[in-house]
C-alpha positions in Angstrom: 305.8 165.8 6.0 305.3 162.4 4.7 307.1 160.3 7.3 304.1 162.6 10.3 301.5 162.3 7.5 302.3 158.4 7.6 302.0 158.6 11.4 299.1 161.1 11.8 297.2 158.5 9.4 298.4 155.5 11.9 297.5 157.7 15.0 294.0 158.3 13.9 293.6 154.9 13.0 294.9 153.7 16.2 292.4 156.2 18.2 289.6 155.3 16.1 290.0 151.6 16.6 290.7 151.9 19.9 287.5 153.9 21.3 285.4 151.0 19.2 287.6 148.3 21.0 286.6 150.0 24.4 282.8 151.1 23.3 282.6 147.0 22.7 284.4 145.9 25.4 281.4 146.0 28.0 279.2 143.8 25.8 281.6 140.7 25.3 280.2 139.3 28.5 276.8 139.6 27.3 277.9 138.5 23.9 279.5 135.3 25.5 276.5 134.6 27.7 274.1 134.7 24.6 276.5 132.3 22.7 276.6 129.8 26.3 272.7 129.8 26.6 272.1 129.3 22.5 274.8 126.3 22.6 273.0 125.1 25.8 269.4 125.0 24.1 270.5 124.0 20.5 272.0 121.0 22.9 269.1 120.1 24.8 266.8 120.5 21.2 269.8 118.3 19.3 269.6 115.2 22.2 265.5 115.5 22.0 266.0 114.7 18.2 267.9 112.1 18.7 265.6 110.2 20.4 262.9 111.0 19.1 264.5 109.6 15.6 266.0 106.3 16.7 266.0 103.9 14.6 266.2 106.8 12.0 269.5 106.0 8.7 270.9 109.0 6.7 273.4 107.9 3.8 275.3 111.6 3.2 276.4 112.3 -0.2 278.4 115.5 -1.2 278.5 117.7 -4.5 281.9 116.4 -5.5 281.4 117.1 -9.6 282.7 112.7 -10.0 280.4 110.9 -7.5 277.2 112.8 -7.7 275.3 111.4 -10.5 276.5 108.4 -10.1 275.2 108.2 -6.1 271.2 110.2 -7.4 271.3 107.6 -10.6 272.8 104.4 -9.4 273.1 105.1 -5.3 269.9 106.0 -4.2 267.1 105.2 -6.0 268.4 100.8 -4.8 268.2 102.7 -1.0 265.4 101.6 1.2 262.2 104.2 1.0 263.0 104.6 4.9 266.6 105.8 4.7 266.9 109.8 4.3 269.1 110.7 2.0 271.1 114.0 2.9 272.8 116.2 0.0 275.1 118.0 1.8 276.8 121.0 -1.1 279.7 122.6 0.4 279.3 122.9 3.9 275.1 123.6 3.6 273.0 120.7 4.6 269.9 120.5 2.3 267.6 118.0 4.3 264.8 120.2 5.2 264.0 121.5 8.7 266.2 119.1 10.3 269.0 120.4 8.7 271.2 122.0 11.7 270.8 118.6 13.3 272.0 116.7 10.9 275.2 119.0 9.9 275.8 118.8 14.6 275.9 115.1 13.1 278.2 114.8 10.8 280.3 117.9 12.3 280.8 114.6 15.2 281.9 112.0 12.3 284.8 111.2 14.2 286.5 108.6 11.3 286.5 111.0 8.9 287.3 109.2 5.6 284.5 110.6 3.3 281.9 110.7 2.2 278.9 108.8 1.2 278.6 108.1 4.8 275.7 106.3 5.7 274.4 107.1 9.2 272.2 105.6 12.0 270.4 107.0 15.5 270.9 104.4 18.0 269.2 104.9 21.6 270.0 109.2 21.4 273.8 108.2 19.7 275.1 108.6 16.5 276.3 105.5 14.6 278.6 106.6 11.4 280.2 104.5 8.7 282.5 105.7 5.6 281.8 103.8 2.7 284.0 106.2 0.3 286.1 103.4 -0.8 283.6 101.0 -2.3 282.0 103.7 -3.6 285.0 105.6 -5.6 285.9 101.5 -6.3 281.8 101.0 -8.1 282.4 104.7 -9.6 285.9 104.8 -10.5 286.8 100.8 -11.1 283.6 100.3 -12.4 283.1 97.2 -10.1 279.4 96.1 -9.4 277.0 98.0 -6.9 275.9 94.6 -5.4 279.2 94.5 -2.6 278.1 98.8 -2.1 275.1 97.7 -1.8 275.3 94.7 0.8 277.1 97.0 3.0 274.9 99.4 2.9 272.3 97.4 4.0 274.1 95.3 6.6 275.0 99.0 8.0 271.3 99.8 8.7 270.9 96.0 10.1 273.5 96.2 12.7 275.5 99.1 12.3 277.6 98.3 15.3 279.2 95.3 14.3 281.2 98.0 11.5 282.2 100.4 13.9 284.9 97.6 15.4 286.2 98.5 12.1 
């Protein structure tokens, strides 16, 4: 009797799930097409953003408890006013209206060495460099900030020199 109830419950669940899949099946091609078109449209807007933002510099840091105060109090005030500061909280980018584009830029970083990242848009391409090692040397080992700031400034002046390292 117990087995019969189990088998009946399983059969009902399979029937409901199967019915749902049969009803959803005709919509899958439309959802795939919609997703494809949305991605193409976003890619076009992203390319226009990159071309319009040529030369823009970004300093991206995250919400790691040990480093957020250090970045906000020691590094950000010493950056050039033209540098856009981007705070990343978990997977959410806090950067105003351009957050979807900046999120895409961060997702495209090839060498993931850790935050903070320096980004610069040059000729429609995003150039990225991680200053994680120097940043945490300053934070943990109390090394001077001057070499880190010099690296940040040098990257923004000539990012191509850093990409061959």
